PAVEXRO-846337 format. One record per atom (N, C-alpha, C, CB): residue in one letter; chain; atom name; y, x, z. Coordinates in Angstrom, 1 decimal. Each point is the difference from the previous one (the first is absolute). Glycine has a CB too. Example, Ala and Ser with C-alpha at 12.3 -4.5 7.8 and 13.67 -1.06 7.14 Angstrom:
! PAVEXRO-846337
<node rest="A" kette="A" atom="N" py="-5.7" px="13.2" pz="7.8"/>
<node rest="A" kette="A" atom="CA" py="1.2" px="-0.9" pz="0.0"/>
<node rest="A" kette="A" atom="C" py="1.2" px="0.9" pz="0.0"/>
<node rest="A" kette="A" atom="CB" py="-1.2" px="-1.9" pz="1.2"/>
<node rest="S" kette="A" atom="N" py="2.3" px="1.5" pz="-1.9"/>
<node rest="S" kette="A" atom="CA" py="1.1" px="0.9" pz="0.0"/>
<node rest="S" kette="A" atom="C" py="1.1" px="-0.8" pz="0.8"/>
<node rest="S" kette="A" atom="CB" py="-0.6" px="1.2" pz="-2.2"/>
This chain:
! PAVEXRO-846337
<node rest="M" kette="A" atom="N" py="-31.8" px="-2.7" pz="10.7"/>
<node rest="M" kette="A" atom="CA" py="1.5" px="0.3" pz="-0.2"/>
<node rest="M" kette="A" atom="C" py="0.9" px="0.7" pz="1.0"/>
<node rest="M" kette="A" atom="CB" py="-0.2" px="-2.0" pz="-1.1"/>
<node rest="S" kette="A" atom="N" py="0.6" px="3.4" pz="0.7"/>
<node rest="S" kette="A" atom="CA" py="0.6" px="0.7" pz="1.3"/>
<node rest="S" kette="A" atom="C" py="1.5" px="-0.8" pz="-0.1"/>
<node rest="S" kette="A" atom="CB" py="-1.5" px="2.8" pz="-0.1"/>
<node rest="V" kette="A" atom="N" py="2.3" px="-2.3" pz="1.6"/>
<node rest="V" kette="A" atom="CA" py="1.5" px="-0.2" pz="-0.3"/>
<node rest="V" kette="A" atom="C" py="0.7" px="0.7" pz="-1.0"/>
<node rest="V" kette="A" atom="CB" py="0.0" px="-0.5" pz="2.0"/>
<node rest="S" kette="A" atom="N" py="-0.5" px="1.6" pz="-2.1"/>
<node rest="S" kette="A" atom="CA" py="0.6" px="0.6" pz="-1.1"/>
<node rest="S" kette="A" atom="C" py="0.0" px="-0.3" pz="-1.6"/>
<node rest="S" kette="A" atom="CB" py="-0.5" px="1.2" pz="1.6"/>
<node rest="D" kette="A" atom="N" py="-0.6" px="-2.4" pz="-1.6"/>
<node rest="D" kette="A" atom="CA" py="0.1" px="-0.8" pz="-1.2"/>
<node rest="D" kette="A" atom="C" py="1.2" px="-0.6" pz="0.2"/>
<node rest="D" kette="A" atom="CB" py="-2.2" px="-0.5" pz="-0.5"/>
<node rest="W" kette="A" atom="N" py="2.5" px="-0.1" pz="1.3"/>
<node rest="W" kette="A" atom="CA" py="1.2" px="-1.1" pz="0.2"/>
<node rest="W" kette="A" atom="C" py="1.1" px="0.6" pz="0.2"/>
<node rest="W" kette="A" atom="CB" py="-1.2" px="-1.7" pz="0.9"/>
<node rest="A" kette="A" atom="N" py="1.4" px="2.7" pz="-0.9"/>
<node rest="A" kette="A" atom="CA" py="1.5" px="0.8" pz="0.2"/>
<node rest="A" kette="A" atom="C" py="0.8" px="-0.3" pz="-1.6"/>
<node rest="A" kette="A" atom="CB" py="-1.1" px="2.4" pz="2.0"/>
<node rest="G" kette="A" atom="N" py="2.4" px="-2.8" pz="-1.3"/>
<node rest="G" kette="A" atom="CA" py="0.5" px="-0.8" pz="-1.3"/>
<node rest="G" kette="A" atom="C" py="0.0" px="-1.2" pz="-0.7"/>
<node rest="G" kette="A" atom="CB" py="-0.3" px="1.7" pz="0.0"/>
<node rest="S" kette="A" atom="N" py="-1.2" px="-2.1" pz="0.9"/>
<node rest="S" kette="A" atom="CA" py="0.4" px="-1.5" pz="-0.9"/>
<node rest="S" kette="A" atom="C" py="-0.6" px="-1.1" pz="0.8"/>
<node rest="S" kette="A" atom="CB" py="-0.1" px="0.9" pz="-2.5"/>
<node rest="V" kette="A" atom="N" py="1.8" px="-1.5" pz="2.8"/>
<node rest="V" kette="A" atom="CA" py="-0.2" px="-0.8" pz="1.0"/>
<node rest="V" kette="A" atom="C" py="-0.6" px="-1.2" pz="-0.4"/>
<node rest="V" kette="A" atom="CB" py="1.8" px="1.0" pz="1.0"/>
<node rest="S" kette="A" atom="N" py="-1.8" px="-1.9" pz="-2.1"/>
<node rest="S" kette="A" atom="CA" py="-0.6" px="-0.9" pz="-0.6"/>
<node rest="S" kette="A" atom="C" py="-1.3" px="0.1" pz="0.6"/>
<node rest="S" kette="A" atom="CB" py="1.5" px="0.0" pz="-2.0"/>
<node rest="D" kette="A" atom="N" py="-2.6" px="1.6" pz="1.7"/>
<node rest="D" kette="A" atom="CA" py="-1.3" px="-0.1" pz="0.4"/>
<node rest="D" kette="A" atom="C" py="-0.3" px="-0.2" pz="0.9"/>
<node rest="D" kette="A" atom="CB" py="-0.2" px="0.9" pz="-1.1"/>
<node rest="W" kette="A" atom="N" py="1.2" px="-0.3" pz="2.0"/>
<node rest="W" kette="A" atom="CA" py="0.2" px="0.1" pz="2.0"/>
<node rest="W" kette="A" atom="C" py="-0.1" px="-1.7" pz="0.3"/>
<node rest="W" kette="A" atom="CB" py="2.2" px="2.5" pz="0.6"/>
<node rest="S" kette="A" atom="N" py="-1.5" px="-3.4" pz="-1.3"/>
<node rest="S" kette="A" atom="CA" py="0.5" px="-1.1" pz="0.5"/>
<node rest="S" kette="A" atom="C" py="-1.3" px="-0.9" pz="-0.3"/>
<node rest="S" kette="A" atom="CB" py="2.8" px="0.5" pz="-0.2"/>
<node rest="H" kette="A" atom="N" py="-3.3" px="-0.2" pz="-1.2"/>
<node rest="H" kette="A" atom="CA" py="-1.6" px="-0.6" pz="-0.4"/>
<node rest="H" kette="A" atom="C" py="-0.9" px="-0.1" pz="0.7"/>
<node rest="H" kette="A" atom="CB" py="0.3" px="0.5" pz="-1.5"/>
<node rest="A" kette="A" atom="N" py="-0.5" px="1.1" pz="1.9"/>
<node rest="A" kette="A" atom="CA" py="-1.0" px="0.0" pz="0.9"/>
<node rest="A" kette="A" atom="C" py="0.0" px="-0.6" pz="1.5"/>
<node rest="A" kette="A" atom="CB" py="-0.3" px="1.9" pz="-1.4"/>
<node rest="L" kette="A" atom="N" py="1.2" px="-1.6" pz="1.9"/>
<node rest="L" kette="A" atom="CA" py="0.6" px="-0.4" pz="1.2"/>
<node rest="L" kette="A" atom="C" py="-0.4" px="-1.8" pz="-0.1"/>
<node rest="L" kette="A" atom="CB" py="2.2" px="2.4" pz="0.1"/>
<node rest="E" kette="A" atom="N" py="-1.8" px="-2.8" pz="-1.2"/>
<node rest="E" kette="A" atom="CA" py="-0.1" px="-1.5" pz="0.5"/>
<node rest="E" kette="A" atom="C" py="-1.7" px="-0.3" pz="-0.6"/>
<node rest="E" kette="A" atom="CB" py="3.1" px="-1.0" pz="-0.4"/>
<node rest="G" kette="A" atom="N" py="-3.6" px="1.9" pz="-0.1"/>
<node rest="G" kette="A" atom="CA" py="-1.7" px="0.0" pz="0.2"/>
<node rest="G" kette="A" atom="C" py="-0.5" px="-0.3" pz="1.1"/>
<node rest="G" kette="A" atom="CB" py="-0.2" px="1.3" pz="-1.3"/>
<node rest="L" kette="A" atom="N" py="0.6" px="0.0" pz="2.0"/>
<node rest="L" kette="A" atom="CA" py="-0.4" px="0.2" pz="1.5"/>
<node rest="L" kette="A" atom="C" py="0.1" px="-1.5" pz="0.4"/>
<node rest="L" kette="A" atom="CB" py="1.0" px="2.5" pz="0.5"/>
<node rest="K" kette="A" atom="N" py="0.0" px="-3.0" pz="-0.4"/>
<node rest="K" kette="A" atom="CA" py="0.5" px="-1.2" pz="0.8"/>
<node rest="K" kette="A" atom="C" py="-1.0" px="-0.7" pz="-0.2"/>
<node rest="K" kette="A" atom="CB" py="2.3" px="-0.1" pz="-0.1"/>
<node rest="D" kette="A" atom="N" py="-2.5" px="-0.3" pz="-1.1"/>
<node rest="D" kette="A" atom="CA" py="-1.0" px="-0.9" pz="-0.5"/>
<node rest="D" kette="A" atom="C" py="-1.8" px="0.1" pz="0.3"/>
<node rest="D" kette="A" atom="CB" py="2.1" px="0.0" pz="-1.8"/>
<node rest="V" kette="A" atom="N" py="-2.1" px="1.1" pz="2.3"/>
<node rest="V" kette="A" atom="CA" py="-1.2" px="0.4" pz="0.1"/>
<node rest="V" kette="A" atom="C" py="-0.1" px="-0.4" pz="1.6"/>
<node rest="V" kette="A" atom="CB" py="-0.1" px="2.1" pz="-2.1"/>
<node rest="I" kette="A" atom="N" py="1.1" px="-1.7" pz="2.9"/>
<node rest="I" kette="A" atom="CA" py="-0.4" px="-0.6" pz="1.4"/>
<node rest="I" kette="A" atom="C" py="0.4" px="-1.2" pz="0.5"/>
<node rest="I" kette="A" atom="CB" py="0.1" px="2.0" pz="0.4"/>
<node rest="A" kette="A" atom="N" py="0.5" px="-2.7" pz="-1.5"/>
<node rest="A" kette="A" atom="CA" py="0.7" px="-1.2" pz="0.5"/>
<node rest="A" kette="A" atom="C" py="-1.3" px="-1.1" pz="0.5"/>
<node rest="A" kette="A" atom="CB" py="2.3" px="0.3" pz="-2.0"/>
<node rest="P" kette="A" atom="N" py="-3.0" px="-0.2" pz="1.5"/>
<node rest="P" kette="A" atom="CA" py="-1.5" px="-1.2" pz="0.6"/>
<node rest="P" kette="A" atom="C" py="-0.2" px="0.6" pz="1.6"/>
<node rest="P" kette="A" atom="CB" py="-1.8" px="-0.4" pz="-2.7"/>
<node rest="A" kette="A" atom="N" py="2.5" px="1.4" pz="3.0"/>
<node rest="A" kette="A" atom="CA" py="-0.5" px="0.4" pz="1.5"/>
<node rest="A" kette="A" atom="C" py="1.0" px="-0.9" pz="1.0"/>
<node rest="A" kette="A" atom="CB" py="-0.7" px="2.8" pz="-0.7"/>
<node rest="F" kette="A" atom="N" py="1.6" px="-3.3" pz="0.1"/>
<node rest="F" kette="A" atom="CA" py="1.1" px="-0.8" pz="0.9"/>
<node rest="F" kette="A" atom="C" py="0.0" px="-1.5" pz="-0.5"/>
<node rest="F" kette="A" atom="CB" py="1.6" px="2.1" pz="0.4"/>
<node rest="K" kette="A" atom="N" py="-2.2" px="-2.8" pz="0.5"/>
<node rest="K" kette="A" atom="CA" py="-0.2" px="-1.9" pz="-0.2"/>
<node rest="K" kette="A" atom="C" py="1.0" px="-0.4" pz="-0.9"/>
<node rest="K" kette="A" atom="CB" py="-0.7" px="-0.6" pz="2.3"/>
<node rest="R" kette="A" atom="N" py="2.1" px="0.9" pz="-0.9"/>
<node rest="R" kette="A" atom="CA" py="0.8" px="-0.9" pz="-0.4"/>
<node rest="R" kette="A" atom="C" py="1.3" px="0.7" pz="-1.1"/>
<node rest="R" kette="A" atom="CB" py="-0.9" px="-1.2" pz="2.5"/>
<node rest="S" kette="A" atom="N" py="1.5" px="0.6" pz="-3.2"/>
<node rest="S" kette="A" atom="CA" py="1.0" px="0.3" pz="-0.9"/>
<node rest="S" kette="A" atom="C" py="1.1" px="0.7" pz="0.5"/>
<node rest="S" kette="A" atom="CB" py="-0.6" px="-1.6" pz="-1.1"/>
<node rest="E" kette="A" atom="N" py="0.8" px="1.1" pz="2.4"/>
<node rest="E" kette="A" atom="CA" py="1.2" px="0.7" pz="0.9"/>
<node rest="E" kette="A" atom="C" py="-0.4" px="1.6" pz="0.4"/>
<node rest="E" kette="A" atom="CB" py="0.7" px="-2.6" pz="1.0"/>
<node rest="Q" kette="A" atom="N" py="-2.3" px="2.9" pz="-0.9"/>
<node rest="Q" kette="A" atom="CA" py="-0.4" px="1.1" pz="0.6"/>
<node rest="Q" kette="A" atom="C" py="0.1" px="1.0" pz="-1.4"/>
<node rest="Q" kette="A" atom="CB" py="-1.6" px="-1.2" pz="2.1"/>
<node rest="R" kette="A" atom="N" py="1.3" px="0.7" pz="-3.2"/>
<node rest="R" kette="A" atom="CA" py="-0.2" px="0.8" pz="-1.0"/>
<node rest="R" kette="A" atom="C" py="1.4" px="0.5" pz="-0.3"/>
<node rest="R" kette="A" atom="CB" py="-2.2" px="-1.3" pz="-0.9"/>
<node rest="A" kette="A" atom="N" py="3.4" px="0.3" pz="0.7"/>
<node rest="A" kette="A" atom="CA" py="1.2" px="0.4" pz="-0.2"/>
<node rest="A" kette="A" atom="C" py="0.8" px="1.2" pz="0.9"/>
<node rest="A" kette="A" atom="CB" py="-0.2" px="-2.5" pz="-1.0"/>
<node rest="S" kette="A" atom="N" py="-0.7" px="2.2" pz="2.3"/>
<node rest="S" kette="A" atom="CA" py="0.6" px="1.0" pz="1.0"/>
<node rest="S" kette="A" atom="C" py="-0.9" px="1.6" pz="-0.1"/>
<node rest="S" kette="A" atom="CB" py="0.7" px="-2.4" pz="1.8"/>
<node rest="A" kette="A" atom="N" py="-1.8" px="2.1" pz="-2.1"/>
<node rest="A" kette="A" atom="CA" py="-0.9" px="1.1" pz="-0.1"/>
<node rest="A" kette="A" atom="C" py="1.0" px="0.7" pz="-1.7"/>
<node rest="A" kette="A" atom="CB" py="-3.1" px="-1.2" pz="1.7"/>
<node rest="G" kette="A" atom="N" py="3.2" px="0.8" pz="-2.6"/>
<node rest="G" kette="A" atom="CA" py="0.3" px="0.3" pz="-1.0"/>
<node rest="G" kette="A" atom="C" py="1.8" px="0.8" pz="0.6"/>
<node rest="G" kette="A" atom="CB" py="-2.0" px="-2.2" pz="-1.7"/>
<node rest="V" kette="A" atom="N" py="2.5" px="1.5" pz="2.3"/>
<node rest="V" kette="A" atom="CA" py="1.4" px="0.5" pz="0.2"/>
<node rest="V" kette="A" atom="C" py="0.2" px="1.3" pz="1.3"/>
<node rest="V" kette="A" atom="CB" py="0.7" px="-2.9" pz="-0.8"/>
<node rest="F" kette="A" atom="N" py="-2.1" px="2.8" pz="1.6"/>
<node rest="F" kette="A" atom="CA" py="-0.2" px="1.2" pz="0.9"/>
<node rest="F" kette="A" atom="C" py="-0.4" px="1.7" pz="-1.0"/>
<node rest="F" kette="A" atom="CB" py="-1.1" px="-2.3" pz="1.9"/>
<node rest="I" kette="A" atom="N" py="0.5" px="1.6" pz="-3.1"/>
<node rest="I" kette="A" atom="CA" py="-0.7" px="1.3" pz="-1.0"/>
<node rest="I" kette="A" atom="C" py="0.8" px="0.5" pz="-0.4"/>
<node rest="I" kette="A" atom="CB" py="-1.7" px="-0.8" pz="-0.7"/>
<node rest="D" kette="A" atom="N" py="3.4" px="-0.1" pz="0.0"/>
<node rest="D" kette="A" atom="CA" py="1.1" px="0.5" pz="-0.4"/>
<node rest="D" kette="A" atom="C" py="0.9" px="0.8" pz="0.6"/>
<node rest="D" kette="A" atom="CB" py="-0.4" px="-1.5" pz="-0.8"/>
<node rest="G" kette="A" atom="N" py="0.2" px="0.8" pz="2.3"/>
<node rest="G" kette="A" atom="CA" py="1.0" px="0.9" pz="0.9"/>
<node rest="G" kette="A" atom="C" py="-0.5" px="1.5" pz="0.6"/>
<node rest="G" kette="A" atom="CB" py="0.8" px="-2.3" pz="0.7"/>
<node rest="L" kette="A" atom="N" py="-2.3" px="2.3" pz="-0.8"/>
<node rest="L" kette="A" atom="CA" py="-0.5" px="1.1" pz="0.0"/>
<node rest="L" kette="A" atom="C" py="0.0" px="1.2" pz="-0.7"/>
<node rest="L" kette="A" atom="CB" py="-0.8" px="-1.3" pz="0.9"/>
<node rest="L" kette="A" atom="N" py="1.0" px="0.8" pz="-2.3"/>
<node rest="L" kette="A" atom="CA" py="0.4" px="0.6" pz="-0.8"/>
<node rest="L" kette="A" atom="C" py="1.5" px="0.8" pz="-0.5"/>
<node rest="L" kette="A" atom="CB" py="-1.7" px="-1.5" pz="0.0"/>
<node rest="S" kette="A" atom="N" py="2.0" px="0.6" pz="0.5"/>
<node rest="S" kette="A" atom="CA" py="1.9" px="0.3" pz="-0.2"/>
<node rest="S" kette="A" atom="C" py="0.4" px="1.1" pz="0.5"/>
<node rest="S" kette="A" atom="CB" py="0.5" px="-2.1" pz="0.4"/>
<node rest="G" kette="A" atom="N" py="0.7" px="2.5" pz="-1.0"/>
<node rest="G" kette="A" atom="CA" py="0.6" px="1.4" pz="0.7"/>
<node rest="G" kette="A" atom="C" py="0.9" px="-0.7" pz="1.4"/>
<node rest="G" kette="A" atom="CB" py="0.4" px="1.6" pz="-2.7"/>
<node rest="A" kette="A" atom="N" py="-0.7" px="-2.6" pz="3.3"/>
<node rest="A" kette="A" atom="CA" py="0.5" px="-0.5" pz="1.1"/>
<node rest="A" kette="A" atom="C" py="-0.5" px="1.6" pz="1.2"/>
<node rest="A" kette="A" atom="CB" py="-0.3" px="-3.3" pz="-1.0"/>
<node rest="E" kette="A" atom="N" py="1.6" px="3.4" pz="1.8"/>
<node rest="E" kette="A" atom="CA" py="-0.4" px="1.3" pz="0.7"/>
<node rest="E" kette="A" atom="C" py="-1.2" px="-0.8" pz="1.1"/>
<node rest="E" kette="A" atom="CB" py="2.9" px="1.7" pz="-0.3"/>
<node rest="R" kette="A" atom="N" py="-2.4" px="-2.7" pz="1.3"/>
<node rest="R" kette="A" atom="CA" py="-0.8" px="-0.3" pz="0.9"/>
<node rest="R" kette="A" atom="C" py="-1.0" px="-1.2" pz="-0.5"/>
<node rest="R" kette="A" atom="CB" py="1.7" px="1.1" pz="1.6"/>
<node rest="K" kette="A" atom="N" py="-3.0" px="-1.1" pz="-1.4"/>
<node rest="K" kette="A" atom="CA" py="-1.2" px="-0.4" pz="-0.4"/>
<node rest="K" kette="A" atom="C" py="-0.5" px="-0.6" pz="1.5"/>
<node rest="K" kette="A" atom="CB" py="-0.3" px="1.9" pz="-2.2"/>
<node rest="T" kette="A" atom="N" py="-0.3" px="-3.1" pz="2.3"/>
<node rest="T" kette="A" atom="CA" py="-1.0" px="-0.6" pz="0.8"/>
<node rest="T" kette="A" atom="C" py="-1.4" px="0.3" pz="-0.6"/>
<node rest="T" kette="A" atom="CB" py="1.6" px="-1.7" pz="0.6"/>
<node rest="G" kette="A" atom="N" py="-2.6" px="1.6" pz="0.0"/>
<node rest="G" kette="A" atom="CA" py="-1.4" px="-0.2" pz="0.1"/>
<node rest="G" kette="A" atom="C" py="-0.9" px="0.2" pz="0.8"/>
<node rest="G" kette="A" atom="CB" py="0.5" px="0.3" pz="-1.5"/>
C-alpha cells in the first residue's frame, strides 16, 4: 500500500499506524517503553515544526 492510497482517508491511516505499533510492541519489554515508543512515533509523524530523533 502506498501513501497515495491513504490520501484523504484518516481512518485507514490511523488503523495502519496502530497495526504498526502492535507489530513493534514486542520489541519493548516494559509497558512504559511500549507507550513511550507509540507516543514517539506519533510525534515524528505529527505536524509539529520541531522534532527530536
